[in-house]
mmJSON file of the N, C-alpha and C atoms, coordinates in Angstrom:
{"data_MODEL":{"atom_site":{
"group_PDB":["ATOM","ATOM","ATOM","ATOM","ATOM","ATOM","ATOM","ATOM","ATOM","ATOM","ATOM","ATOM","ATOM","ATOM","ATOM","ATOM","ATOM","ATOM","ATOM","ATOM","ATOM","ATOM","ATOM","ATOM","ATOM","ATOM","ATOM","ATOM","ATOM","ATOM","ATOM","ATOM","ATOM","ATOM","ATOM","ATOM","ATOM","ATOM","ATOM","ATOM","ATOM","ATOM","ATOM","ATOM","ATOM","ATOM","ATOM","ATOM","ATOM","ATOM","ATOM","ATOM","ATOM","ATOM","ATOM","ATOM","ATOM","ATOM","ATOM","ATOM","ATOM","ATOM","ATOM","ATOM","ATOM","ATOM","ATOM","ATOM","ATOM","ATOM","ATOM","ATOM","ATOM","ATOM","ATOM","ATOM","ATOM","ATOM","ATOM","ATOM","ATOM","ATOM","ATOM","ATOM","ATOM","ATOM","ATOM","ATOM","ATOM","ATOM","ATOM","ATOM","ATOM","ATOM","ATOM","ATOM","ATOM","ATOM","ATOM","ATOM","ATOM","ATOM","ATOM","ATOM","ATOM","ATOM","ATOM","ATOM","ATOM","ATOM","ATOM","ATOM","ATOM","ATOM","ATOM","ATOM","ATOM","ATOM","ATOM","ATOM","ATOM","ATOM","ATOM","ATOM","ATOM","ATOM","ATOM","ATOM","ATOM","ATOM","ATOM","ATOM","ATOM","ATOM","ATOM","ATOM","ATOM","ATOM","ATOM","ATOM","ATOM","ATOM","ATOM","ATOM","ATOM","ATOM","ATOM","ATOM","ATOM","ATOM","ATOM","ATOM","ATOM","ATOM","ATOM","ATOM","ATOM","ATOM","ATOM","ATOM","ATOM","ATOM","ATOM","ATOM","ATOM","ATOM","ATOM","ATOM","ATOM","ATOM","ATOM","ATOM","ATOM","ATOM","ATOM","ATOM","ATOM","ATOM","ATOM","ATOM","ATOM","ATOM","ATOM","ATOM","ATOM","ATOM","ATOM","ATOM","ATOM","ATOM","ATOM","ATOM","ATOM","ATOM","ATOM","ATOM","ATOM","ATOM","ATOM","ATOM","ATOM","ATOM","ATOM","ATOM","ATOM","ATOM","ATOM","ATOM","ATOM","ATOM","ATOM","ATOM","ATOM"],
"id":[1,2,3,4,5,6,7,8,9,10,11,12,13,14,15,16,17,18,19,20,21,22,23,24,25,26,27,28,29,30,31,32,33,34,35,36,37,38,39,40,41,42,43,44,45,46,47,48,49,50,51,52,53,54,55,56,57,58,59,60,61,62,63,64,65,66,67,68,69,70,71,72,73,74,75,76,77,78,79,80,81,82,83,84,85,86,87,88,89,90,91,92,93,94,95,96,97,98,99,100,101,102,103,104,105,106,107,108,109,110,111,112,113,114,115,116,117,118,119,120,121,122,123,124,125,126,127,128,129,130,131,132,133,134,135,136,137,138,139,140,141,142,143,144,145,146,147,148,149,150,151,152,153,154,155,156,157,158,159,160,161,162,163,164,165,166,167,168,169,170,171,172,173,174,175,176,177,178,179,180,181,182,183,184,185,186,187,188,189,190,191,192,193,194,195,196,197,198,199,200,201,202,203,204,205,206,207,208,209,210,211,212,213],
"type_symbol":["N","C","C","N","C","C","N","C","C","N","C","C","N","C","C","N","C","C","N","C","C","N","C","C","N","C","C","N","C","C","N","C","C","N","C","C","N","C","C","N","C","C","N","C","C","N","C","C","N","C","C","N","C","C","N","C","C","N","C","C","N","C","C","N","C","C","N","C","C","N","C","C","N","C","C","N","C","C","N","C","C","N","C","C","N","C","C","N","C","C","N","C","C","N","C","C","N","C","C","N","C","C","N","C","C","N","C","C","N","C","C","N","C","C","N","C","C","N","C","C","N","C","C","N","C","C","N","C","C","N","C","C","N","C","C","N","C","C","N","C","C","N","C","C","N","C","C","N","C","C","N","C","C","N","C","C","N","C","C","N","C","C","N","C","C","N","C","C","N","C","C","N","C","C","N","C","C","N","C","C","N","C","C","N","C","C","N","C","C","N","C","C","N","C","C","N","C","C","N","C","C","N","C","C","N","C","C","N","C","C","N","C","C"],
"label_atom_id":["N","CA","C","N","CA","C","N","CA","C","N","CA","C","N","CA","C","N","CA","C","N","CA","C","N","CA","C","N","CA","C","N","CA","C","N","CA","C","N","CA","C","N","CA","C","N","CA","C","N","CA","C","N","CA","C","N","CA","C","N","CA","C","N","CA","C","N","CA","C","N","CA","C","N","CA","C","N","CA","C","N","CA","C","N","CA","C","N","CA","C","N","CA","C","N","CA","C","N","CA","C","N","CA","C","N","CA","C","N","CA","C","N","CA","C","N","CA","C","N","CA","C","N","CA","C","N","CA","C","N","CA","C","N","CA","C","N","CA","C","N","CA","C","N","CA","C","N","CA","C","N","CA","C","N","CA","C","N","CA","C","N","CA","C","N","CA","C","N","CA","C","N","CA","C","N","CA","C","N","CA","C","N","CA","C","N","CA","C","N","CA","C","N","CA","C","N","CA","C","N","CA","C","N","CA","C","N","CA","C","N","CA","C","N","CA","C","N","CA","C","N","CA","C","N","CA","C","N","CA","C","N","CA","C","N","CA","C","N","CA","C","N","CA","C","N","CA","C"],
"label_alt_id":[null,null,null,null,null,null,null,null,null,null,null,null,null,null,null,null,null,null,null,null,null,null,null,null,null,null,null,null,null,null,null,null,null,null,null,null,null,null,null,null,null,null,null,null,null,null,null,null,null,null,null,null,null,null,null,null,null,null,null,null,null,null,null,null,null,null,null,null,null,null,null,null,null,null,null,null,null,null,null,null,null,null,null,null,null,null,null,null,null,null,null,null,null,null,null,null,null,null,null,null,null,null,null,null,null,null,null,null,null,null,null,null,null,null,null,null,null,null,null,null,null,null,null,null,null,null,null,null,null,null,null,null,null,null,null,null,null,null,null,null,null,null,null,null,null,null,null,null,null,null,null,null,null,null,null,null,null,null,null,null,null,null,null,null,null,null,null,null,null,null,null,null,null,null,null,null,null,null,null,null,null,null,null,null,null,null,null,null,null,null,null,null,null,null,null,null,null,null,null,null,null,null,null,null,null,null,null,null,null,null,null,null,null],
"label_comp_id":["MET","MET","MET","LEU","LEU","LEU","THR","THR","THR","VAL","VAL","VAL","LEU","LEU","LEU","PHE","PHE","PHE","ILE","ILE","ILE","ILE","ILE","ILE","CYS","CYS","CYS","MET","MET","MET","LEU","LEU","LEU","GLY","GLY","GLY","PHE","PHE","PHE","VAL","VAL","VAL","GLY","GLY","GLY","LYS","LYS","LYS","LEU","LEU","LEU","PHE","PHE","PHE","PHE","PHE","PHE","PHE","PHE","PHE","GLY","GLY","GLY","ILE","ILE","ILE","LYS","LYS","LYS","ALA","ALA","ALA","ALA","ALA","ALA","TRP","TRP","TRP","GLY","GLY","GLY","ILE","ILE","ILE","SER","SER","SER","LYS","LYS","LYS","MET","MET","MET","LEU","LEU","LEU","LEU","LEU","LEU","SER","SER","SER","VAL","VAL","VAL","VAL","VAL","VAL","LEU","LEU","LEU","LEU","LEU","LEU","PRO","PRO","PRO","LEU","LEU","LEU","ILE","ILE","ILE","LEU","LEU","LEU","ILE","ILE","ILE","GLY","GLY","GLY","MET","MET","MET","VAL","VAL","VAL","ALA","ALA","ALA","ALA","ALA","ALA","GLY","GLY","GLY","LEU","LEU","LEU","ILE","ILE","ILE","TYR","TYR","TYR","ILE","ILE","ILE","ALA","ALA","ALA","PHE","PHE","PHE","PRO","PRO","PRO","VAL","VAL","VAL","LEU","LEU","LEU","ILE","ILE","ILE","ILE","ILE","ILE","ILE","ILE","ILE","GLY","GLY","GLY","VAL","VAL","VAL","VAL","VAL","VAL","SER","SER","SER","LEU","LEU","LEU","ILE","ILE","ILE","GLY","GLY","GLY","MET","MET","MET","LYS","LYS","LYS","ALA","ALA","ALA"],
"label_asym_id":["A","A","A","A","A","A","A","A","A","A","A","A","A","A","A","A","A","A","A","A","A","A","A","A","A","A","A","A","A","A","A","A","A","A","A","A","A","A","A","A","A","A","A","A","A","A","A","A","A","A","A","A","A","A","A","A","A","A","A","A","A","A","A","A","A","A","A","A","A","A","A","A","A","A","A","A","A","A","A","A","A","A","A","A","A","A","A","A","A","A","A","A","A","A","A","A","A","A","A","A","A","A","A","A","A","A","A","A","A","A","A","A","A","A","A","A","A","A","A","A","A","A","A","A","A","A","A","A","A","A","A","A","A","A","A","A","A","A","A","A","A","A","A","A","A","A","A","A","A","A","A","A","A","A","A","A","A","A","A","A","A","A","A","A","A","A","A","A","A","A","A","A","A","A","A","A","A","A","A","A","A","A","A","A","A","A","A","A","A","A","A","A","A","A","A","A","A","A","A","A","A","A","A","A","A","A","A","A","A","A","A","A","A"],
"label_entity_id":["1","1","1","1","1","1","1","1","1","1","1","1","1","1","1","1","1","1","1","1","1","1","1","1","1","1","1","1","1","1","1","1","1","1","1","1","1","1","1","1","1","1","1","1","1","1","1","1","1","1","1","1","1","1","1","1","1","1","1","1","1","1","1","1","1","1","1","1","1","1","1","1","1","1","1","1","1","1","1","1","1","1","1","1","1","1","1","1","1","1","1","1","1","1","1","1","1","1","1","1","1","1","1","1","1","1","1","1","1","1","1","1","1","1","1","1","1","1","1","1","1","1","1","1","1","1","1","1","1","1","1","1","1","1","1","1","1","1","1","1","1","1","1","1","1","1","1","1","1","1","1","1","1","1","1","1","1","1","1","1","1","1","1","1","1","1","1","1","1","1","1","1","1","1","1","1","1","1","1","1","1","1","1","1","1","1","1","1","1","1","1","1","1","1","1","1","1","1","1","1","1","1","1","1","1","1","1","1","1","1","1","1","1"],
"label_seq_id":[1,1,1,2,2,2,3,3,3,4,4,4,5,5,5,6,6,6,7,7,7,8,8,8,9,9,9,10,10,10,11,11,11,12,12,12,13,13,13,14,14,14,15,15,15,16,16,16,17,17,17,18,18,18,19,19,19,20,20,20,21,21,21,22,22,22,23,23,23,24,24,24,25,25,25,26,26,26,27,27,27,28,28,28,29,29,29,30,30,30,31,31,31,32,32,32,33,33,33,34,34,34,35,35,35,36,36,36,37,37,37,38,38,38,39,39,39,40,40,40,41,41,41,42,42,42,43,43,43,44,44,44,45,45,45,46,46,46,47,47,47,48,48,48,49,49,49,50,50,50,51,51,51,52,52,52,53,53,53,54,54,54,55,55,55,56,56,56,57,57,57,58,58,58,59,59,59,60,60,60,61,61,61,62,62,62,63,63,63,64,64,64,65,65,65,66,66,66,67,67,67,68,68,68,69,69,69,70,70,70,71,71,71],
"pdbx_PDB_ins_code":[null,null,null,null,null,null,null,null,null,null,null,null,null,null,null,null,null,null,null,null,null,null,null,null,null,null,null,null,null,null,null,null,null,null,null,null,null,null,null,null,null,null,null,null,null,null,null,null,null,null,null,null,null,null,null,null,null,null,null,null,null,null,null,null,null,null,null,null,null,null,null,null,null,null,null,null,null,null,null,null,null,null,null,null,null,null,null,null,null,null,null,null,null,null,null,null,null,null,null,null,null,null,null,null,null,null,null,null,null,null,null,null,null,null,null,null,null,null,null,null,null,null,null,null,null,null,null,null,null,null,null,null,null,null,null,null,null,null,null,null,null,null,null,null,null,null,null,null,null,null,null,null,null,null,null,null,null,null,null,null,null,null,null,null,null,null,null,null,null,null,null,null,null,null,null,null,null,null,null,null,null,null,null,null,null,null,null,null,null,null,null,null,null,null,null,null,null,null,null,null,null,null,null,null,null,null,null,null,null,null,null,null,null],
"Cartn_x":[-84.388,-84.186,-83.262,-82.22,-81.325,-82.032,-82.969,-83.708,-84.551,-85.199,-86.006,-85.119,-83.972,-83.029,-82.531,-82.243,-81.799,-82.879,-84.129,-85.233,-85.426,-85.336,-85.48,-84.368,-83.137,-82.009,-82.122,-82.571,-82.718,-83.81,-84.918,-85.969,-85.471,-84.679,-84.101,-83.173,-82.347,-81.405,-82.134,-83.12,-83.889,-84.68,-85.194,-85.92,-85.026,-83.806,-82.873,-82.507,-82.286,-81.988,-83.162,-84.38,-85.568,-85.666,-85.512,-85.613,-84.448,-83.267,-82.15,-82.464,-83.083,-83.477,-84.509,-85.456,-86.473,-85.81,-84.878,-84.184,-83.35,-82.675,-81.859,-82.734,-83.853,-84.754,-85.336,-85.648,-86.173,-85.121,-83.869,-82.798,-82.568,-82.574,-82.39,-83.559,-84.766,-85.941,-85.879,-85.48,-85.366,-84.314,-83.172,-82.124,-82.593,-83.234,-83.714,-84.754,-85.64,-86.669,-86.07,-85.147,-84.626,-83.614,-82.896,-81.84,-82.333,-83.206,-83.601,-85.031,-85.964,-87.361,-87.865,-87.514,-88.012,-87.547,-86.261,-85.889,-86.596,-86.818,-87.536,-88.983,-89.608,-90.987,-91.033,-90.079,-90.058,-89.78,-88.862,-88.573,-89.81,-90.495,-91.719,-92.81,-92.908,-93.912,-93.593,-92.324,-91.94,-92.186,-91.849,-92.058,-93.55,-94.385,-95.823,-96.5,-95.723,-96.284,-96.813,-96.42,-96.888,-95.823,-95.164,-94.085,-94.622,-95.894,-96.476,-96.649,-96.691,-96.757,-95.354,-94.516,-93.186,-92.282,-92.398,-91.518,-91.781,-93.021,-93.24,-92.833,-93.046,-92.616,-91.102,-90.388,-88.931,-88.469,-89.147,-88.791,-89.044,-90.187,-90.501,-89.477,-89.117,-88.13,-86.774,-86.41,-85.14,-85.097,-86.192,-86.248,-86.201,-86.951,-86.962,-85.581,-84.898,-83.572,-82.548,-82.7,-81.79,-82.026,-83.298,-83.614,-83.232,-83.477,-83.208,-81.755,-80.902,-79.493,-78.779,-78.035,-77.323,-75.895,-75.466,-74.129,-73.091],
"Cartn_y":[-47.259,-45.86,-45.713,-46.537,-46.49,-46.957,-47.883,-48.359,-47.233,-46.448,-45.325,-44.297,-44.005,-43.068,-43.593,-44.901,-45.513,-45.424,-45.696,-45.643,-44.223,-43.243,-41.845,-41.462,-41.818,-41.506,-42.254,-43.515,-44.303,-43.707,-43.258,-42.621,-41.331,-40.565,-39.349,-39.657,-40.687,-41.08,-41.589,-42.453,-42.994,-41.878,-40.932,-39.805,-38.95,-38.697,-37.912,-38.653,-39.959,-40.748,-40.76,-40.827,-40.825,-39.524,-38.398,-37.113,-36.892,-37.421,-37.365,-38.161,-39.327,-40.136,-39.442,-38.76,-38.015,-36.896,-36.16,-35.08,-35.627,-36.757,-37.354,-37.83,-38.46,-38.937,-37.77,-36.659,-35.485,-34.917,-34.844,-34.331,-35.212,-36.522,-37.449,-37.347,-37.204,-37.081,-35.814,-34.7,-33.449,-33.577,-34.196,-34.347,-35.262,-36.36,-37.291,-36.64,-35.864,-35.196,-34.168,-33.355,-32.27,-32.749,-33.809,-34.241,-35.291,-36.185,-37.297,-37.153,-36.979,-37.074,-35.865,-34.667,-33.477,-33.39,-33.62,-33.621,-34.703,-35.873,-36.928,-36.523,-35.862,-35.393,-34.342,-33.406,-32.371,-32.969,-33.915,-34.569,-35.332,-36.002,-36.715,-35.77,-34.607,-33.634,-33.111,-32.854,-32.376,-33.461,-34.705,-35.81,-36.043,-35.761,-35.957,-34.761,-33.724,-32.569,-31.499,-31.542,-30.552,-29.498,-29.041,-28.072,-26.738,-26.431,-25.178,-25.178,-26.354,-26.462,-26.649,-27.42,-27.736,-26.503,-25.637,-24.461,-23.476,-23.107,-22.229,-22.879,-24.173,-24.874,-24.778,-24.964,-24.871,-23.458,-22.452,-21.066,-20.78,-21.221,-20.997,-21.693,-22.908,-23.643,-22.953,-22.43,-21.712,-20.447,-19.681,-18.453,-18.77,-19.773,-20.156,-20.635,-21.39,-21.886,-20.742,-19.729,-18.598,-17.73,-17.548,-16.749,-17.488,-18.787,-19.571,-19.984,-19.658,-20.057,-19.247,-19.935,-19.273,-18.978,-17.752,-17.355,-17.639],
"Cartn_z":[-76.581,-76.915,-78.127,-78.17,-79.327,-80.601,-80.443,-81.606,-82.212,-81.378,-81.859,-82.55,-81.973,-82.59,-83.931,-83.991,-85.235,-86.307,-85.929,-86.893,-87.418,-86.549,-86.979,-87.949,-87.616,-88.51,-89.828,-89.783,-91.003,-91.896,-91.317,-92.114,-92.754,-92.013,-92.596,-93.745,-93.583,-94.631,-95.87,-95.666,-96.792,-97.478,-96.7,-97.289,-98.169,-97.694,-98.515,-99.791,-99.696,-100.889,-101.857,-101.33,-102.177,-102.964,-102.285,-102.982,-103.938,-103.603,-104.54,-105.806,-105.639,-106.794,-107.658,-107.035,-107.791,-108.602,-107.976,-108.691,-109.844,-109.626,-110.681,-111.84,-111.527,-112.574,-113.374,-112.701,-113.389,-114.342,-113.891,-114.753,-115.965,-115.757,-116.873,-117.844,-117.331,-118.201,-119.044,-118.429,-119.194,-120.291,-119.972,-120.971,-122.104,-121.758,-122.772,-123.666,-123.09,-123.873,-124.82,-124.327,-125.153,-126.187,-125.915,-126.831,-127.827,-127.406,-128.261,-128.772,-127.857,-128.235,-129.025,-128.614,-129.293,-130.763,-131.067,-132.487,-133.304,-132.694,-133.42,-133.698,-132.74,-132.948,-134.056,-134.041,-135.088,-136.465,-136.552,-137.834,-138.318,-137.402,-137.768,-138.249,-137.617,-138.053,-139.449,-139.724,-141.059,-142.096,-141.755,-142.69,-142.956,-141.986,-142.162,-142.827,-143.149,-143.826,-142.888,-141.64,-140.671,-140.403,-141.459,-141.284,-140.772,-141.051,-140.569,-139.05,-138.442,-136.986,-136.41,-137.094,-136.581,-136.552,-137.536,-137.593,-136.459,-136.158,-134.996,-133.669,-133.547,-132.327,-132.19,-133.282,-133.267,-132.903,-133.408,-133.083,-131.601,-131.08,-129.668,-128.768,-129.097,-128.3,-128.363,-129.526,-129.657,-128.822,-128.827,-128.034,-126.543,-126.116,-124.703,-124.264,-125.108,-124.737,-124.694,-125.555,-125.501,-124.273,-123.916,-122.736,-121.458,-121.442,-120.249,-120.072,-121.039,-120.963,-119.877,-119.024,-117.957,-118.392,-118.205,-118.642,-117.592],
"occupancy":[1.0,1.0,1.0,1.0,1.0,1.0,1.0,1.0,1.0,1.0,1.0,1.0,1.0,1.0,1.0,1.0,1.0,1.0,1.0,1.0,1.0,1.0,1.0,1.0,1.0,1.0,1.0,1.0,1.0,1.0,1.0,1.0,1.0,1.0,1.0,1.0,1.0,1.0,1.0,1.0,1.0,1.0,1.0,1.0,1.0,1.0,1.0,1.0,1.0,1.0,1.0,1.0,1.0,1.0,1.0,1.0,1.0,1.0,1.0,1.0,1.0,1.0,1.0,1.0,1.0,1.0,1.0,1.0,1.0,1.0,1.0,1.0,1.0,1.0,1.0,1.0,1.0,1.0,1.0,1.0,1.0,1.0,1.0,1.0,1.0,1.0,1.0,1.0,1.0,1.0,1.0,1.0,1.0,1.0,1.0,1.0,1.0,1.0,1.0,1.0,1.0,1.0,1.0,1.0,1.0,1.0,1.0,1.0,1.0,1.0,1.0,1.0,1.0,1.0,1.0,1.0,1.0,1.0,1.0,1.0,1.0,1.0,1.0,1.0,1.0,1.0,1.0,1.0,1.0,1.0,1.0,1.0,1.0,1.0,1.0,1.0,1.0,1.0,1.0,1.0,1.0,1.0,1.0,1.0,1.0,1.0,1.0,1.0,1.0,1.0,1.0,1.0,1.0,1.0,1.0,1.0,1.0,1.0,1.0,1.0,1.0,1.0,1.0,1.0,1.0,1.0,1.0,1.0,1.0,1.0,1.0,1.0,1.0,1.0,1.0,1.0,1.0,1.0,1.0,1.0,1.0,1.0,1.0,1.0,1.0,1.0,1.0,1.0,1.0,1.0,1.0,1.0,1.0,1.0,1.0,1.0,1.0,1.0,1.0,1.0,1.0,1.0,1.0,1.0,1.0,1.0,1.0,1.0,1.0,1.0,1.0,1.0,1.0],
"B_iso_or_equiv":[0.0,0.0,0.0,0.0,0.0,0.0,0.0,0.0,0.0,0.0,0.0,0.0,0.0,0.0,0.0,0.0,0.0,0.0,0.0,0.0,0.0,0.0,0.0,0.0,0.0,0.0,0.0,0.0,0.0,0.0,0.0,0.0,0.0,0.0,0.0,0.0,0.0,0.0,0.0,0.0,0.0,0.0,0.0,0.0,0.0,0.0,0.0,0.0,0.0,0.0,0.0,0.0,0.0,0.0,0.0,0.0,0.0,0.0,0.0,0.0,0.0,0.0,0.0,0.0,0.0,0.0,0.0,0.0,0.0,0.0,0.0,0.0,0.0,0.0,0.0,0.0,0.0,0.0,0.0,0.0,0.0,0.0,0.0,0.0,0.0,0.0,0.0,0.0,0.0,0.0,0.0,0.0,0.0,0.0,0.0,0.0,0.0,0.0,0.0,0.0,0.0,0.0,0.0,0.0,0.0,0.0,0.0,0.0,0.0,0.0,0.0,0.0,0.0,0.0,0.0,0.0,0.0,0.0,0.0,0.0,0.0,0.0,0.0,0.0,0.0,0.0,0.0,0.0,0.0,0.0,0.0,0.0,0.0,0.0,0.0,0.0,0.0,0.0,0.0,0.0,0.0,0.0,0.0,0.0,0.0,0.0,0.0,0.0,0.0,0.0,0.0,0.0,0.0,0.0,0.0,0.0,0.0,0.0,0.0,0.0,0.0,0.0,0.0,0.0,0.0,0.0,0.0,0.0,0.0,0.0,0.0,0.0,0.0,0.0,0.0,0.0,0.0,0.0,0.0,0.0,0.0,0.0,0.0,0.0,0.0,0.0,0.0,0.0,0.0,0.0,0.0,0.0,0.0,0.0,0.0,0.0,0.0,0.0,0.0,0.0,0.0,0.0,0.0,0.0,0.0,0.0,0.0,0.0,0.0,0.0,0.0,0.0,0.0],
"pdbx_formal_charge":[null,null,null,null,null,null,null,null,null,null,null,null,null,null,null,null,null,null,null,null,null,null,null,null,null,null,null,null,null,null,null,null,null,null,null,null,null,null,null,null,null,null,null,null,null,null,null,null,null,null,null,null,null,null,null,null,null,null,null,null,null,null,null,null,null,null,null,null,null,null,null,null,null,null,null,null,null,null,null,null,null,null,null,null,null,null,null,null,null,null,null,null,null,null,null,null,null,null,null,null,null,null,null,null,null,null,null,null,null,null,null,null,null,null,null,null,null,null,null,null,null,null,null,null,null,null,null,null,null,null,null,null,null,null,null,null,null,null,null,null,null,null,null,null,null,null,null,null,null,null,null,null,null,null,null,null,null,null,null,null,null,null,null,null,null,null,null,null,null,null,null,null,null,null,null,null,null,null,null,null,null,null,null,null,null,null,null,null,null,null,null,null,null,null,null,null,null,null,null,null,null,null,null,null,null,null,null,null,null,null,null,null,null],
"auth_seq_id":[1,1,1,2,2,2,3,3,3,4,4,4,5,5,5,6,6,6,7,7,7,8,8,8,9,9,9,10,10,10,11,11,11,12,12,12,13,13,13,14,14,14,15,15,15,16,16,16,17,17,17,18,18,18,19,19,19,20,20,20,21,21,21,22,22,22,23,23,23,24,24,24,25,25,25,26,26,26,27,27,27,28,28,28,29,29,29,30,30,30,31,31,31,32,32,32,33,33,33,34,34,34,35,35,35,36,36,36,37,37,37,38,38,38,39,39,39,40,40,40,41,41,41,42,42,42,43,43,43,44,44,44,45,45,45,46,46,46,47,47,47,48,48,48,49,49,49,50,50,50,51,51,51,52,52,52,53,53,53,54,54,54,55,55,55,56,56,56,57,57,57,58,58,58,59,59,59,60,60,60,61,61,61,62,62,62,63,63,63,64,64,64,65,65,65,66,66,66,67,67,67,68,68,68,69,69,69,70,70,70,71,71,71],
"auth_comp_id":["MET","MET","MET","LEU","LEU","LEU","THR","THR","THR","VAL","VAL","VAL","LEU","LEU","LEU","PHE","PHE","PHE","ILE","ILE","ILE","ILE","ILE","ILE","CYS","CYS","CYS","MET","MET","MET","LEU","LEU","LEU","GLY","GLY","GLY","PHE","PHE","PHE","VAL","VAL","VAL","GLY","GLY","GLY","LYS","LYS","LYS","LEU","LEU","LEU","PHE","PHE","PHE","PHE","PHE","PHE","PHE","PHE","PHE","GLY","GLY","GLY","ILE","ILE","ILE","LYS","LYS","LYS","ALA","ALA","ALA","ALA","ALA","ALA","TRP","TRP","TRP","GLY","GLY","GLY","ILE","ILE","ILE","SER","SER","SER","LYS","LYS","LYS","MET","MET","MET","LEU","LEU","LEU","LEU","LEU","LEU","SER","SER","SER","VAL","VAL","VAL","VAL","VAL","VAL","LEU","LEU","LEU","LEU","LEU","LEU","PRO","PRO","PRO","LEU","LEU","LEU","ILE","ILE","ILE","LEU","LEU","LEU","ILE","ILE","ILE","GLY","GLY","GLY","MET","MET","MET","VAL","VAL","VAL","ALA","ALA","ALA","ALA","ALA","ALA","GLY","GLY","GLY","LEU","LEU","LEU","ILE","ILE","ILE","TYR","TYR","TYR","ILE","ILE","ILE","ALA","ALA","ALA","PHE","PHE","PHE","PRO","PRO","PRO","VAL","VAL","VAL","LEU","LEU","LEU","ILE","ILE","ILE","ILE","ILE","ILE","ILE","ILE","ILE","GLY","GLY","GLY","VAL","VAL","VAL","VAL","VAL","VAL","SER","SER","SER","LEU","LEU","LEU","ILE","ILE","ILE","GLY","GLY","GLY","MET","MET","MET","LYS","LYS","LYS","ALA","ALA","ALA"],
"auth_asym_id":["A","A","A","A","A","A","A","A","A","A","A","A","A","A","A","A","A","A","A","A","A","A","A","A","A","A","A","A","A","A","A","A","A","A","A","A","A","A","A","A","A","A","A","A","A","A","A","A","A","A","A","A","A","A","A","A","A","A","A","A","A","A","A","A","A","A","A","A","A","A","A","A","A","A","A","A","A","A","A","A","A","A","A","A","A","A","A","A","A","A","A","A","A","A","A","A","A","A","A","A","A","A","A","A","A","A","A","A","A","A","A","A","A","A","A","A","A","A","A","A","A","A","A","A","A","A","A","A","A","A","A","A","A","A","A","A","A","A","A","A","A","A","A","A","A","A","A","A","A","A","A","A","A","A","A","A","A","A","A","A","A","A","A","A","A","A","A","A","A","A","A","A","A","A","A","A","A","A","A","A","A","A","A","A","A","A","A","A","A","A","A","A","A","A","A","A","A","A","A","A","A","A","A","A","A","A","A","A","A","A","A","A","A"],
"auth_atom_id":["N","CA","C","N","CA","C","N","CA","C","N","CA","C","N","CA","C","N","CA","C","N","CA","C","N","CA","C","N","CA","C","N","CA","C","N","CA","C","N","CA","C","N","CA","C","N","CA","C","N","CA","C","N","CA","C","N","CA","C","N","CA","C","N","CA","C","N","CA","C","N","CA","C","N","CA","C","N","CA","C","N","CA","C","N","CA","C","N","CA","C","N","CA","C","N","CA","C","N","CA","C","N","CA","C","N","CA","C","N","CA","C","N","CA","C","N","CA","C","N","CA","C","N","CA","C","N","CA","C","N","CA","C","N","CA","C","N","CA","C","N","CA","C","N","CA","C","N","CA","C","N","CA","C","N","CA","C","N","CA","C","N","CA","C","N","CA","C","N","CA","C","N","CA","C","N","CA","C","N","CA","C","N","CA","C","N","CA","C","N","CA","C","N","CA","C","N","CA","C","N","CA","C","N","CA","C","N","CA","C","N","CA","C","N","CA","C","N","CA","C","N","CA","C","N","CA","C","N","CA","C","N","CA","C","N","CA","C","N","CA","C","N","CA","C","N","CA","C"],
"pdbx_PDB_model_num":[1,1,1,1,1,1,1,1,1,1,1,1,1,1,1,1,1,1,1,1,1,1,1,1,1,1,1,1,1,1,1,1,1,1,1,1,1,1,1,1,1,1,1,1,1,1,1,1,1,1,1,1,1,1,1,1,1,1,1,1,1,1,1,1,1,1,1,1,1,1,1,1,1,1,1,1,1,1,1,1,1,1,1,1,1,1,1,1,1,1,1,1,1,1,1,1,1,1,1,1,1,1,1,1,1,1,1,1,1,1,1,1,1,1,1,1,1,1,1,1,1,1,1,1,1,1,1,1,1,1,1,1,1,1,1,1,1,1,1,1,1,1,1,1,1,1,1,1,1,1,1,1,1,1,1,1,1,1,1,1,1,1,1,1,1,1,1,1,1,1,1,1,1,1,1,1,1,1,1,1,1,1,1,1,1,1,1,1,1,1,1,1,1,1,1,1,1,1,1,1,1,1,1,1,1,1,1,1,1,1,1,1,1]
}}}
């Protein structure tokens, strides 16, 4: 009986750790994308002559970040 209780508690603990890891990985991915990858993509687009696409993308991202900013 104690073994069954231990297994249930262990599954709950491992499940919580799993979902915590998923949330942490999602947060790190969002930070990496917004801080490193997105500016590199925009710089690459400007260097390749796609400024007509890069500029509206930059404006849209700026508006979304201003609206989504929490005070």
